[in-house]
N, C-alpha and C positions, 0 to 999 in steps of 0.2 A: 133504790129510793132512800135517799136520807132524810133527817128530820130533825129538829130543835125542840121537841117538845121537852126533853129534859132540861135544857136551858131555861125553857120559858116557865117549867115549873119551879124551877128554883128561884127564879124573878119572884115567883109569888110565895115561895116556901111552902108549897103545898105537896104532898105525898102522890104516888101514883095512885093509891085506893081513894083519896080526896077527888082526884080530877076524874077517875072512873065513876063515881058516884054523881058527880056534877054532870055528865054526858050518859050516865046510864049504860055502862058497859062495866066489863068486870076488870079488878086490875089486873087481871093475866092479858087481857087484851091491850091494854096499856103498855105493858111490859114489852109484849110481843111487837107493836108498832115501834116501841122506842128503840128496841134492839135489831129491827130491821127484818125480823122474822115473819111478820104480816103486815101486807099493804092494805090500809083502810079504804072502805068505799067512798065514794064521793060524799056522801050524805054523812060518813063518821067525818071524815076530812074537814067538812064546813063546820061541824058541831064543834070539833077541836078549835079551828080557828076563831070562830065565833066567842068561845069561851074565853079565849086569850086576846079578843079585841084587836085581831089583826087578819090578814088575809090567808089563804090555805098557801100559797106561794112563798110566804115567808116562813112558813113553818116545814112544808114538804119541799125537797129539791131533788130533780132527777140525777142520777149518777150518769156517766156517759154510756155505760152499759146497757142504761133504761131507754137510751134515745135510738 
């Protein structure tokens, strides 16, 4: 799974720590999601999408290997 969290953060000029605080997770969690080391739960994916005022599908994309 790939994601565009880093791009979305850049649009708002916020750090991993600021995003983490807003959605109540650790900065390390955001880092792990951005680098593909951790796949977020459905609830966390929805929180991230809600924060960026978009849909989970626009943030998270399946790789061919995920299908």
